[in-house]
ZAMARGU-4260 file (C-alpha; in steps of 0.2 Angstrom, whole numbers, plus 5000, padded with zeros to 4 digits):
<rodrens>
0) 4809/4821/5232 | 4823/4809/5236 | 4835/4819/5225 | 4829/4836/5234 | 4832/4828/5251
5) 4849/4820/5246 | 4855/4838/5239 | 4848/4846/5254 | 4860/4835/5266 | 4874/4838/5254
10) 4873/4856/5256 | 4870/4855/5275 | 4886/4843/5277 | 4896/4856/5266 | 4891/4872/5276
15) 4893/4862/5292 | 4910/4856/5287 | 4916/4872/5281 | 4911/4879/5299 | 4921/4865/5307
20) 4935/4867/5297 | 4935/4888/5299 | 4934/4883/5319 | 4947/4871/5318 | 4958/4884/5310
25) 4954/4897/5323 | 4960/4884/5335 | 4975/4879/5326 | 4980/4898/5324 | 4979/4901/5343
30) 4988/4886/5347 | 5002/4892/5334 | 5002/4909/5343 | 5004/4900/5359 | 5019/4890/5353
35) 5027/4902/5342 | 5022/4920/5345 | 5010/4930/5335 | 5025/4938/5326 | 5035/4922/5326
40) 5046/4928/5340 | 5049/4909/5347 | 5053/4903/5329 | 5072/4898/5325 | 5080/4889/5310
45) 5074/4871/5316 | 5055/4877/5315 | 5058/4876/5296 | 5065/4858/5296 | 5053/4841/5291
50) 5052/4837/5310 | 5042/4853/5315 | 5026/4859/5314 | 5029/4877/5312 | 5026/4877/5292
55) 5011/4863/5293 | 5002/4874/5305 | 5005/4890/5296 | 5001/4884/5280 | 4984/4876/5287
60) 4976/4892/5294 | 4983/4904/5282 | 4971/4916/5275 | 4979/4930/5264 | 4964/4943/5268
65) 4967/4942/5286 | 4978/4955/5292 | 4986/4946/5306 | 4989/4932/5295 | 4997/4942/5282
70) 5009/4949/5295 | 5013/4933/5302 | 5016/4925/5286 | 5029/4941/5282 | 5039/4937/5297
75) 5040/4920/5295 | 5047/4925/5276 | 5058/4937/5284 | 5067/4924/5296 | 5067/4911/5283
80) 5077/4923/5272 | 5089/4928/5287 | 5092/4910/5292 | 5095/4905/5273 | 5109/4919/5273
85) 5118/4914/5289 | 5119/4895/5282 | 5119/4896/5264 | 5109/4881/5263 | 5092/4881/5260
90) 5091/4862/5255 | 5096/4857/5274 | 5087/4870/5281 | 5068/4863/5276 | 5075/4844/5271
95) 5087/4842/5286 | 5102/4830/5285 | 5092/4817/5277 | 5082/4825/5262 | 5079/4809/5252
100) 5068/4801/5264 | 5056/4815/5268 | 5057/4823/5251 | 5039/4821/5248 | 5034/4831/5265
105) 5047/4844/5261 | 5042/4846/5243 | 5024/4847/5248 | 5027/4862/5262 | 5039/4872/5250
110) 5027/4872/5236 | 5013/4878/5246 | 5023/4890/5255 | 5029/4898/5239 | 5011/4899/5233
115) 5005/4907/5250 | 5017/4921/5247 | 5013/4925/5228 | 4994/4923/5234 | 4997/4935/5249
120) 5004/4947/5237 | 4990/4945/5225 | 4975/4947/5239 | 4982/4963/5245 | 4989/4969/5229
125) 4980/4987/5229 | 4986/4989/5247 | 5004/4985/5241 | 5004/4994/5224 | 5018/5004/5227
130) 5028/4990/5232 | 5025/4977/5219 | 5037/4981/5205 | 5048/4990/5215 | 5069/4988/5211
135) 5074/4992/5229 | 5080/4975/5234 | 5087/4980/5252 | 5068/4987/5256 | 5060/4979/5271
140) 5043/4980/5263 | 5031/4966/5264 | 5030/4963/5245 | 5048/4963/5245 | 5051/4950/5259
145) 5037/4938/5252 | 5044/4939/5234 | 5063/4937/5240 | 5057/4920/5250 | 5047/4913/5235
150) 5063/4917/5223 | 5074/4909/5236 | 5064/4892/5235 | 5061/4892/5217 | 5080/4893/5214
155) 5083/4879/5201 | 5098/4873/5210 | 5085/4865/5222 | 5078/4848/5219 | 5061/4854/5222
160) 5061/4867/5211 | 5052/4858/5196 | 5039/4853/5208 | 5036/4871/5214 | 5034/4877/5195
165) 5023/4862/5191 | 5012/4867/5206 | 5011/4885/5202 | 5006/4882/5185 | 4992/4870/5190
170) 4985/4886/5202 | 4986/4896/5185 | 4999/4907/5192 | 5002/4918/5177 | 4985/4924/5178
175) 4989/4929/5196 | 5006/4936/5191 | 4996/4946/5177 | 4984/4955/5190 | 5000/4958/5200
180) 5009/4967/5187 | 4995/4978/5180 | 4990/4985/5197 | 5009/4989/5201 | 5010/4995/5184
185) 4998/5009/5187 | 5010/5018/5202 | 5026/5013/5192 | 5039/5026/5191 | 5053/5021/5178
190) 5064/5035/5182 | 5077/5028/5192 | 5075/5010/5189 | 5086/5009/5172 | 5097/4994/5174
195) 5089/4988/5190 | 5079/4971/5190 | 5064/4969/5202 | 5061/4955/5214 | 5044/4952/5203
200) 5054/4952/5187 | 5067/4938/5196 | 5052/4927/5200 | 5044/4927/5183 | 5060/4923/5177
205) 5063/4908/5187 | 5047/4902/5183 | 5046/4905/5165 | 5064/4896/5165 | 5056/4880/5167
210) 5045/4881/5149 | 5051/4873/5135 | 5066/4866/5141 | 5070/4848/5137 | 5079/4844/5155
215) 5063/4850/5165 | 5050/4838/5169 | 5037/4851/5172 | 5021/4849/5163 | 5016/4861/5150
220) 5000/4869/5153 | 4985/4877/5142 | 4990/4891/5130 | 4976/4900/5138 | 4984/4900/5156
225) 5003/4901/5149 | 5015/4916/5149 | 5012/4921/5132 | 4992/4923/5136 | 4992/4930/5152
230) 5008/4941/5153 | 5013/4946/5136 | 4995/4952/5134 | 5000/4967/5147 | 5003/4983/5138
235) 5021/4987/5135 | 5027/4973/5146 | 5045/4974/5139 | 5047/4992/5147 | 5043/4986/5163
240) 5053/4970/5163 | 5069/4972/5151 | 5078/4959/5160 | 5064/4946/5157 | 5066/4950/5138
245) 5082/4945/5137 | 5079/4928/5145 | 5062/4926/5136 | 5072/4928/5118 | 5088/4919/5123
250) 5083/4902/5131 | 5070/4897/5118 | 5056/4902/5126 | 5051/4915/5112 | 5051/4900/5099
255) 5043/4888/5112 | 5027/4899/5114 | 5027/4905/5094 | 5024/4887/5090 | 5012/4885/5103
260) 5003/4899/5098 | 5005/4895/5078 | 4999/4877/5080 | 4985/4882/5092 | 4967/4879/5084
265) 4957/4889/5095 | 4952/4907/5090 | 4962/4920/5099 | 4946/4927/5107 | 4945/4910/5118
270) 4964/4911/5123 | 4967/4928/5126 | 4961/4936/5143 | 4949/4950/5146 | 4954/4967/5138
275) 4962/4979/5149 | 4951/4992/5140 | 4945/4996/5123 | 4961/5005/5119 | 4971/4992/5125
280) 4964/4976/5119 | 4973/4960/5123 | 4979/4955/5106 | 4986/4970/5101 | 4997/4971/5116
285) 5001/4953/5113 | 5006/4959/5094 | 5016/4973/5102 | 5027/4963/5115 | 5029/4949/5102
290) 5036/4961/5090 | 5048/4968/5101 | 5054/4952/5107 | 5056/4945/5089 | 5065/4959/5086
295) 5078/4954/5097 | 5078/4936/5092 | 5079/4940/5073 | 5096/4948/5078 | 5105/4932/5085
300) 5114/4920/5074 | 5104/4905/5082 | 5087/4913/5075 | 5079/4898/5065 | 5069/4897/5051
305) 5055/4888/5060 | 5053/4902/5072 | 5051/4915/5059 | 5038/4905/5050 | 5029/4903/5067
310) 5030/4921/5070 | 5025/4926/5053 | 5010/4915/5056 | 5004/4922/5073 | 5008/4939/5068
315) 4997/4938/5052 | 4983/4933/5062 | 4985/4947/5075 | 4989/4961/5063 | 4973/4955/5053
320) 4961/4962/5066 | 4971/4976/5071 | 4961/4994/5065 | 4972/5003/5051 | 4986/5014/5059
325) 4986/5031/5055 | 5001/5041/5049 | 5004/5061/5052 | 5015/5062/5038 | 5010/5071/5022
330) 5013/5057/5010 | 5000/5053/4996 | 4985/5042/5000 | 4991/5031/4987 | 5006/5027/4997
335) 4999/5027/5015 | 4986/5013/5012 | 4980/4999/5002 | 4962/5006/5004 | 4956/5021/4994
340) 4939/5032/4997 | 4932/5021/4984 | 4935/5006/4994 | 4928/5012/5011 | 4909/5009/5016
345) 4900/5005/5032 | 4896/4986/5035 | 4887/4977/5047 | 4901/4973/5057 | 4904/4980/5074
350) 4915/4994/5073 | 4933/4991/5078 | 4938/5003/5093 | 4954/5013/5089 | 4971/5008/5099
355) 4978/5019/5110 | 4991/5030/5101 | 5007/5022/5113 | 5000/5005/5108 | 4999/5011/5089
360) 5016/5018/5090 | 5024/5003/5098 | 5018/4992/5084 | 5022/5002/5069 | 5039/5006/5076
365) 5043/4988/5079 | 5039/4984/5062 | 5054/4996/5055 | 5065/4992/5040 | 5078/4983/5050
370) 5063/4971/5057 | 5058/4968/5040 | 5075/4965/5033 | 5080/4952/5046 | 5064/4944/5046
375) 5066/4941/5026 | 5084/4935/5028 | 5079/4923/5041 | 5065/4917/5030 | 5073/4916/5014
380) 5090/4913/5020 | 5091/4894/5018 | 5081/4896/5002 | 5088/4890/4984 | 5075/4901/4975
385) 5089/4911/4967 | 5090/4915/4948 | 5099/4899/4942 | 5088/4888/4951 | 5082/4875/4937
390) 5074/4862/4950 | 5057/4854/4944 | 5048/4863/4959 | 5049/4871/4975 | 5051/4861/4991
395) 5040/4861/5006 | 5051/4874/5016 | 5053/4887/5001 | 5034/4886/4998 | 5032/4889/5016
400) 5042/4903/5019 | 5034/4912/5003 | 5016/4909/5011 | 5021/4916/5029 | 5031/4930/5022
405) 5017/4936/5009 | 5003/4932/5021 | 5012/4944/5036 | 5016/4956/5022 | 5000/4956/5014
410) 4990/4961/5030 | 5005/4972/5036 | 5002/4983/5020 | 4983/4985/5025 | 4986/4990/5042
415) 5003/5001/5042 | 5006/5016/5032 | 5016/5010/5017 | 5029/5022/5015 | 5038/5017/5030
420) 5040/4998/5024 | 5040/4998/5004 | 5057/5006/5002 | 5066/4993/5012 | 5058/4978/5004
425) 5060/4986/4987 | 5079/4991/4989 | 5087/4982/5004 | 5080/4963/5004 | 5079/4950/4991
430) 5060/4950/4992 | 5056/4955/4973 | 5069/4941/4966 | 5064/4927/4979 | 5046/4929/4976
435) 5048/4932/4956 | 5060/4916/4955 | 5047/4906/4965 | 5032/4913/4955 | 5042/4909/4938
440) 5046/4890/4943 | 5027/4888/4949 | 5021/4895/4933 | 5033/4887/4922 | 5029/4871/4930
445) 5012/4873/4933 | 5014/4870/4952 | 5005/4885/4960 | 4996/4871/4972 | 5013/4868/4981
450) 5009/4885/4989 | 4991/4882/4992 | 4994/4866/5001 | 5006/4874/5014 | 4997/4892/5017
455) 4989/4894/5032 | 4980/4911/5028 | 4971/4906/5013 | 4961/4889/5010 | 4969/4875/5000
460) 4957/4879/4985 | 4962/4898/4983 | 4972/4903/4968 | 4990/4898/4974 | 4996/4915/4965
465) 4986/4927/4975 | 4998/4929/4989 | 5013/4930/4979 | 5005/4943/4968 | 4999/4953/4982
470) 5014/4956/4990 | 5027/4955/4973 | 5015/4968/4963 | 5017/4982/4976 | 5034/4981/4981
475) 5041/4980/4962 | 5029/4994/4957 | 5038/5003/4971 | 5056/4997/4965 | 5050/5004/4947
480) 5048/5021/4955 | 5066/5025/4959 | 5074/5012/4945 | 5082/5024/4932 | 5082/5020/4912
485) 5098/5011/4911 | 5095/4998/4925 | 5078/4995/4918 | 5084/4993/4900 | 5102/4991/4900
490) 5107/4983/4916 | 5089/4975/4916 | 5089/4976/4935 | 5080/4971/4946 | 5073/4959/4932
495) 5078/4955/4914 | 5068/4961/4901 | 5063/4943/4896 | 5057/4939/4914 | 5047/4955/4913
500) 5038/4947/4897 | 5034/4932/4906 | 5028/4942/4922 | 5016/4952/4909 | 5009/4936/4903
505) 5007/4930/4922 | 4999/4946/4927 | 4987/4947/4912 | 4982/4930/4915 | 4980/4932/4934
510) 4967/4947/4929 | 4958/4940/4918 | 4955/4925/4929 | 4950/4935/4943 | 4940/4949/4934
515) 4932/4939/4921 | 4932/4920/4923 | 4931/4920/4941 | 4926/4935/4949 | 4921/4938/4968
520) 4905/4944/4972 | 4902/4963/4970 | 4905/4971/4986 | 4915/4985/4992 | 4929/4983/5007
525) 4930/4993/5021 | 4944/4998/5035 | 4933/4987/5047 | 4947/4973/5050 | 4934/4961/5056
530) 4924/4963/5038 | 4941/4960/5030 | 4944/4944/5041 | 4928/4937/5038 | 4930/4940/5018
535) 4949/4935/5018 | 4949/4926/5001 | 4938/4939/4992 | 4947/4955/4999 | 4965/4946/4994
540) 4958/4943/4976 | 4951/4961/4976 | 4970/4967/4982 | 4977/4958/4968 | 4966/4966/4955
545) 4972/4982/4960 | 4989/4979/4962 | 4992/4969/4946 | 4980/4981/4936 | 4993/4996/4944
550) 5010/4986/4940 | 5005/4980/4921 | 5000/4998/4919 | 5016/5004/4924 | 5024/4990/4915
555) 5015/4998/4898 | 5022/5015/4903 | 5040/5008/4902 | 5037/5000/4886 | 5030/5015/4877
560) 5046/5024/4883 | 5055/5010/4875 | 5047/4996/4868 | 5052/4978/4873 | 5036/4968/4871
565) 5022/4970/4858 | 5009/4979/4864 | 4996/4965/4860 | 5006/4956/4875 | 4995/4966/4886
570) 4978/4961/4879 | 4968/4948/4887 | 4966/4932/4876 | 4948/4931/4880 | 4942/4948/4873
575) 4929/4946/4859 | 4916/4956/4850 | 4904/4949/4864 | 4915/4957/4879 | 4916/4974/4868
580) 4897/4975/4866 | 4896/4972/4886 | 4909/4985/4890 | 4898/4998/4881 | 4885/4995/4893
585) 4887/5002/4912 | 4887/4992/4927 | 4892/4977/4917 | 4908/4965/4922 | 4915/4971/4906
590) 4913/4989/4908 | 4921/4987/4926 | 4935/4978/4918 | 4937/4992/4904 | 4938/5004/4920
595) 4950/4996/4930 | 4961/4986/4917 | 4960/4994/4901 | 4976/4987/4894 | 4967/4971/4893
600) 4957/4978/4878 | 4966/4983/4861 | 4967/5000/4859 | 4958/5002/4844 | 4942/4994/4852
605) 4945/5007/4867 | 4944/5021/4855 | 4927/5015/4846 | 4920/5013/4864 | 4926/5031/4869
610) 4919/5038/4851 | 4901/5028/4856 | 4902/5038/4872 | 4905/5054/4865 | 4891/5051/4853
615) 4879/5046/4866 | 4884/5062/4874 | 4879/5071/4858 | 4864/5063/4855 | 4854/5066/4870
620) 4837/5075/4871 | 4840/5093/4867 | 4858/5093/4864 | 4855/5099/4846 | 4843/5112/4852
625) 4845/5129/4844 | 4848/5135/4862 | 4864/5126/4863 | 4871/5135/4849 | 4884/5147/4852
630) 4891/5160/4839 | 4907/5171/4840 | 4916/5183/4829 | 4936/5180/4833 | 4950/5191/4826
635) 4962/5181/4817 | 4976/5192/4826 | 4969/5192/4842 | 4963/5174/4843 | 4968/5169/4861
640) 4961/5185/4869 | 4945/5185/4860 | 4941/5166/4862 | 4945/5167/4881 | 4933/5183/4883
645) 4919/5174/4875 | 4921/5155/4878 | 4925/5156/4896 | 4908/5162/4901 | 4899/5148/4893
650) 4891/5136/4904 | 4895/5116/4903 | 4880/5112/4892 | 4884/5126/4880 | 4901/5119/4880
655) 4896/5103/4872 | 4884/5111/4859 | 4888/5118/4843 | 4898/5132/4841 | 4898/5143/4826
660) 4915/5155/4823 | 4916/5170/4811 | 4935/5175/4808 | 4938/5193/4805 | 4954/5196/4796
665) 4966/5209/4800 | 4958/5223/4791 | 4942/5221/4802 | 4933/5213/4789 | 4923/5196/4790
670) 4929/5182/4781 | 4919/5173/4768 | 4912/5155/4773 | 4898/5147/4783 | 4905/5139/4796
675) 4895/5121/4794 | 4910/5114/4805 | 4926/5118/4796 | 4929/5135/4801 | 4927/5129/4819
680) 4939/5114/4816 | 4953/5128/4808 | 4948/5139/4825 | 4953/5125/4835 | 4968/5120/4828
685) 4974/5140/4828 | 4970/5144/4844 | 4980/5128/4852 | 4994/5134/4841 | 4994/5152/4847
690) 4989/5147/4867 | 5002/5133/4869 | 5016/5143/4861 | 5031/5145/4872 | 5031/5164/4868
695) 5015/5166/4877 | 5023/5161/4892 | 5010/5148/4900 | 5019/5133/4894 | 5037/5128/4892
700) 5047/5116/4881 | 5056/5100/4886 | 5073/5096/4876 | 5062/5084/4867 | 5050/5099/4862
705) 5036/5092/4873 | 5025/5106/4880 | 5022/5106/4900 | 5015/5120/4911 | 5027/5135/4916
710) 5030/5133/4934 | 5034/5153/4934 | 5018/5157/4923 | 5011/5167/4938 | 5025/5180/4936
715) 5021/5182/4916 | 5001/5182/4918 | 4990/5189/4933 | 4976/5178/4926 | 4987/5163/4922
720) 4977/5149/4931 | 4960/5156/4923 | 4970/5153/4906 | 4975/5137/4912 | 4956/5132/4915
725) 4951/5139/4899 | 4965/5129/4889 | 4959/5114/4897 | 4941/5118/4890 | 4949/5120/4873
730) 4958/5104/4873 | 4940/5096/4881 | 4932/5103/4867 | 4943/5097/4852 | 4944/5079/4860
735) 4923/5080/4861 | 4922/5086/4844 | 4935/5072/4838 | 4946/5086/4831 | 4965/5082/4831
740) 4976/5096/4837 | 4995/5095/4833 | 5001/5098/4853 | 5015/5087/4858 | 5013/5086/4877
745) 5026/5079/4889 | 5021/5062/4896 | 5021/5069/4915 | 5009/5083/4912 | 4999/5070/4902
750) 4999/5060/4918 | 4989/5074/4926 | 4975/5072/4916 | 4973/5055/4922 | 4977/5062/4941
755) 4993/5051/4942 | 5009/5054/4951 | 5024/5055/4942 | 5042/5048/4947 | 5060/5048/4944
760) 5060/5040/4927 | 5048/5054/4920 | 5062/5067/4925 | 5075/5064/4909 | 5064/5073/4899
765) 5061/5087/4910 | 5079/5091/4917 | 5091/5079/4911 | 5106/5087/4921 | 5095/5085/4937
770) 5092/5067/4933 | 5111/5063/4931 | 5115/5072/4946 | 5102/5061/4956 | 5107/5046/4947
775) 5126/5049/4954 | 5119/5051/4972 | 5109/5034/4970 | 5126/5025/4963 | 5137/5036/4975
780) 5147/5022/4985 | 5157/5034/4998 | 5150/5044/5011 | 5135/5055/5006 | 5136/5066/5021
785) 5152/5072/5015 | 5145/5079/5001 | 5135/5093/5013 | 5117/5091/5004 | 5101/5094/5013
790) 5084/5091/5010 | 5081/5107/5001 | 5079/5112/4983 | 5083/5128/4973 | 5070/5135/4961
795) 5076/5145/4947 | 5061/5156/4937 | 5068/5170/4927 | 5085/5171/4935 | 5077/5173/4953
800) 5082/5159/4964 | 5072/5153/4979 | 5077/5138/4992 | 5061/5127/4997 | 5062/5114/5009
805) 5058/5096/5002 | 5052/5091/5020 | 5047/5100/5037 | 5063/5106/5043 | 5074/5100/5026
810) 5088/5113/5028 | 5094/5104/5045 | 5092/5087/5037 | 5108/5082/5029 | 5107/5069/5015
815) 5116/5053/5020 | 5116/5035/5013 | 5103/5029/5022 | 5090/5043/5017 | 5096/5046/4999
820) 5081/5038/4991 | 5069/5046/4999 | 5079/5062/4996 | 5078/5056/4976 | 5061/5053/4978
825) 5056/5070/4985 | 5067/5081/4973 | 5060/5071/4957 | 5042/5073/4965 | 5046/5092/4967
830) 5050/5095/4950 | 5038/5084/4942 | 5023/5086/4953 | 5024/5101/4965 | 5029/5114/4953
835) 5016/5113/4941 | 5001/5107/4953 | 4991/5123/4953 | 4992/5123/4935 | 4989/5107/4931
840) 4974/5107/4944 | 4965/5121/4934 | 4969/5114/4918 | 4962/5098/4923 | 4945/5107/4928
845) 4942/5115/4913 | 4946/5099/4904 | 4935/5088/4914 | 4920/5101/4910 | 4919/5091/4893
850) 4929/5074/4895 | 4923/5063/4910 | 4938/5056/4919 | 4930/5037/4917 | 4934/5040/4898
855) 4952/5046/4900 | 4955/5033/4912 | 4953/5020/4898 | 4970/5026/4890 | 4988/5027/4896
860) 4997/5044/4893 | 5004/5038/4875 | 4987/5033/4871 | 4980/5050/4876 | 4994/5059/4865
865) 4986/5049/4850 | 4969/5055/4855 | 4973/5073/4855 | 4986/5073/4840 | 4983/5057/4830
870) 4999/5047/4825 | 5015/5055/4821 | 5016/5043/4806 | 5015/5049/4789 | 4998/5050/4781
875) 4991/5033/4773 | 4986/5039/4756 | 4981/5023/4751 | 4968/5021/4765 | 4961/5039/4762
880) 4961/5033/4743 | 4950/5020/4747 | 4939/5030/4758 | 4936/5044/4746 | 4919/5049/4736
885) 4918/5057/4721 | 4906/5068/4713 | 4904/5082/4697 | 4908/5068/4684 | 4925/5060/4693
890) 4926/5043/4697 | 4940/5031/4705 | 4948/5029/4687 | 4947/5046/4680 | 4964/5052/4675
895) 4962/5068/4685 | 4960/5057/4700 | 4975/5046/4695 | 4985/5060/4694 | 4980/5068/4710
900) 4984/5053/4720 | 5001/5050/4713 | 5004/5068/4717 | 4999/5068/4735 | 5007/5052/4738
905) 5023/5060/4732 | 5021/5075/4743 | 5032/5077/4759 | 5024/5072/4776 | 5024/5093/4778
910) 5013/5095/4763 | 5002/5080/4764 | 4997/5087/4782 | 4994/5104/4775 | 4983/5097/4762
915) 4973/5086/4774 | 4971/5103/4786 | 4966/5112/4769 | 4952/5100/4765 | 4946/5095/4782
920) 4951/5108/4793 | 4964/5097/4803 | 4982/5092/4798 | 4978/5074/4804 | 4968/5061/4800
925) 4955/5050/4812 | 4965/5039/4822 | 4957/5023/4817 | 4958/5027/4799 | 4949/5037/4785
930) 4933/5027/4786 | 4929/5036/4801 | 4931/5053/4793 | 4915/5061/4795 | 4908/5064/4781
935) 4919/5054/4771 | 4933/5064/4760 | 4926/5069/4743 | 4933/5076/4727 | 4921/5086/4717
940) 4925/5093/4698 | 4924/5112/4700 | 4910/5121/4694 | 4913/5130/4677 | 4931/5122/4674
945) 4929/5116/4657 | 4936/5133/4650 | 4955/5136/4647 | 4952/5152/4660 | 4945/5140/4673
950) 4959/5129/4671 | 4969/5143/4679 | 4959/5142/4695 | 4966/5136/4710 | 4959/5120/4720
955) 4947/5126/4734 | 4939/5116/4748 | 4924/5115/4761 | 4930/5110/4776 | 4913/5107/4783
960) 4910/5093/4771 | 4927/5088/4769 | 4926/5092/4750 | 4940/5097/4738 | 4936/5106/4722
965) 4948/5101/4710 | 4949/5108/4692 | 4953/5095/4678 | 4972/5100/4675 | 4978/5093/4660
970) 4995/5089/4667 | 5003/5084/4684 | 5015/5098/4685 | 5001/5110/4682 | 4990/5102/4697
975) 5005/5100/4708 | 5009/5119/4706 | 4990/5123/4709 | 4989/5111/4724 | 5005/5118/4734
980) 5000/5136/4731 | 4982/5133/4738 | 4988/5123/4753 | 5003/5135/4757 | 4992/5153/4753
985) 4988/5153/4772 | 4972/5163/4766 | 4960/5159/4778 | 4943/5155/4771 | 4943/5171/4760
990) 4951/5157/4747 | 4936/5147/4745
</rodrens>
């Protein structure tokens, strides 16, 4: 009860006190009007001096909401400006002849007056909104008069300047300025304001000039109420106050606030003001304004390493919560985002609202090539991470620069379209060489912890190589897209072959570590940036697993073109029988690794897995049903047309079933022989030879005699796309049945079976002359605009030339030094991807009716060619001999058998292949050796071959059983003569 009574008394006193104060203020107001006039008509310059009660009374009763008070204050400020202009001595006007003895009183009045002026503008901002940001300094409007008086009194030459600013800071003046600017911005017309400075901008400039200055005694304020948090979160602030940006950048304010933000321990949600709207969140507006200011600061010679570090730290945290910025260009999804369709899922985090398109544009335009070039130059400008560095370990500055740059770029890659920034990072900065030398030193000295210790983005227990690899891999991968063969192999640019071999080791070990030894919990990643921030380490680890896999795959492609590393260098050390057995089971970790990074597993192991997958499909219930058997009659001299008309109609299930073929010879007579599989193998080899023959017009040949779709196939065959679909089925059926066919495809076409993109380094095999011209442009040191080239390419099919724009409006876009890399990339893309897109797409659809994409993804293009055609090396006769069975009285030591193997070994490679085709129906042996031939090769003594007459018979075969029926010839010469006749007769199955 006593506490309640006490509280009641306090409340009563408070209200009574307020009433008393209000009454007293009313009395003082009336007295003021009597003495000085309601409109200050009896005010002279002495009224502003320390001995006058004018300012004391005015500041006591002044209420900004009161219209009469507001008018009185405006008139007082008008007089103040007039008196100051007349005398030119503001100090004497307020302090009199002896300011020093009365400075406390004068300072108090002045700071109160300045605050009253700003507060009056703030309280009446909605009525004054058209005046708030006016650049017309001669205007007699209320806002101009009040702000002019405030600017007059905050002049840094006056002794009370710091006192005023300190007092304003205590009143959270930047929050007040923020609300004034936001209100005035709504009615601001920027036309006609270019080059002019508003009074609001001048007042702000005077206030912020006291921040971060060593000579200033103003106390610093909490970041929450600072210029950075309250003012720089106003959308497009520098567009309103461009003069202020110059002050912010040139007087150390940018570095001061960046350091405060970088060292702030609070989350940005607790520091930044409430969002203006969902489209203009405070953090995104702050980021846009910071980027524009730092973009200017980076161009200054005085720009410091410390500022760049702080900026990268702050920008990383702000970018991280930014929703991904979309692009309207036509670049590939792979190049536009680090998250593919498979990575995007719905999560439980609240959705991040999309930004305003104007705000998106501000941010994406700010992070332009020049910005990235300047930022990396400042960060690494003082770095000793050069190629000749032989230090024991990197110093803290180098580690901090790498950590800051990699954190910023990693998040940038997630948010911004990649095609805008990758080219400059790859070709105009030293990022690749700096990161490589840092990684090389850390790897060789086992000093990855030096990066973990200074990284503010990842915890100290995260792998030190995560961030460098997350940035290095995509940038170096992009660089390899345009590097030519001479640069890579001969000049060894950008990395030496020795360095690349070490890089392979680092990537291989990193992948094995994060995929097998220390995998993250299975999760899918979403474009919701709040989700990514919550799972920061897991997402970086996931990204490294993707980009490192892509880069290692690309390096393996370079190694296949011209070997510089042993194929086993790409294999993980920990792959064993247990891993292989697990990889055969779906949804296991080993199975997932095989899909993502197949090169970690030896090729022979992957082939075994591939054959086991095919076998599993064939062994499904019902796969051997009579209903899945199809029989066709094929005329040998019309093999392609007959096969197309009959096989094209088969459903997918029947295509995977057993197909029996009966050949009809040129006389219309069915050939002898029952198809137990051998005739079908012969059919597959003959139809592929016919269909892929250049004379048919569906395929063309490179200078290396490698096949690729004819871009002009539609001019020859009306149904050309249906034929490509059919040929995809034929190749898929051959692989499905394990039949090797002698079709040498161009690597850039095999990439299409893997749904991959082709780049410049694939062009030499297709068009070496065009490749040489593009390399000439790439290395041209003069002014490319003088060559009069445009973003147009001329197609030439069957003598008919057509011009095609490489990009919209390309005929009007000249090739210059700044865009030549883009031009080269687009030309290569047109020839290697665009021209054969339709044909490749239809071929792929037919192919995937029998061969799943997951199966093919286990192999690179070089390995895929081996799966299709087998090795180009000679047939291993010793391997065939050790995997041969004998029947009819023959055995491995029989003299006829000894003669046979000696003859076969001495055959030319061409005759060896003809022999293999004669016996097995295919000119190439099993990829993993003849022990995988099903059934095993068998040599049987020909029936009734004891007589002299029988010895003149020819050897015959049963290809369905891989059986050679060999008479017991008595001499090598006789046997060789008969064998050569049989294998070269090309008599079809009538010979049997």
